[in-house]
C-alpha atoms as one frame of an Amber mdcrd trajectory, in Angstrom:
protein
 135.481  82.752 179.887 136.172  83.798 176.287 137.300  87.229 177.462 139.716
  85.655 179.917 141.120  83.281 177.283 141.528  86.137 174.817 143.453  88.187
 177.391 145.759  85.280 178.238 146.526  84.617 174.573 147.053  88.319 173.946
 149.522  88.726 176.815 151.406  85.553 175.921 151.837  86.726 172.337 152.672
  90.277 173.414 155.294  89.090 175.895 157.308  87.022 173.436 160.803  88.214
 172.804 163.508  87.246 170.411 165.365  84.381 172.010 168.847  83.101 171.446
 169.113  79.402 172.174 172.137  77.197 171.647 173.537  74.126 173.280 177.110
  74.387 174.577 178.576  72.361 171.720 176.813  74.379 169.025 177.939  77.603
 170.652 181.571  76.459 170.819 181.622  75.458 167.155 179.794  78.532 165.902
 181.817  81.059 167.918 184.871  80.211 165.874 183.143  81.356 162.687 183.440
  84.970 161.553 180.331  86.894 160.620 177.814  84.960 162.709 175.517  84.032
 159.801 175.566  80.319 160.624 175.072  81.029 164.315 171.958  83.061 163.577
 170.615  80.283 161.350 171.181  77.687 164.076 169.417  79.916 166.625 166.433
  80.355 164.329 166.236  76.606 163.741 166.291  75.840 167.450 163.543  78.367
 168.183 161.497  76.972 165.289 161.776  73.451 166.709 160.773  74.675 170.176
 157.365  75.793 168.877 156.004  72.291 168.329 155.974  71.037 171.957 154.079
  74.173 172.966 151.564  73.634 170.173 151.042  70.000 171.203 150.437  70.952
 174.824 148.091  73.732 173.726 146.038  71.391 171.553 145.914  68.785 174.335
 144.635  71.370 176.809 142.109  72.686 174.294 140.681  69.247 173.549 140.652
  68.338 177.252 138.675  71.487 177.935 136.282  70.634 175.111 135.678  67.128
 176.509 135.229  68.539 180.035 132.745  71.103 178.778 130.828  68.434 176.838
 130.579  66.162 179.910 129.390  69.051 182.043 126.537  69.921 179.647
């Protein structure tokens, strides 16, 4: 099981790509700016904020697995 989990984590981390995420309103406002520095900062902030829901789900699944494993033993 540990080997399988390691492979899944490895492939998930290896498959990540740089993402560009903006809502329509942010994109419209930031496209008018020259240089794109603010647009890049907004993209980085959005991606940063997207990490936390994935971490919460990951921790919930991990602790659920731990409880399931404890009940089984």
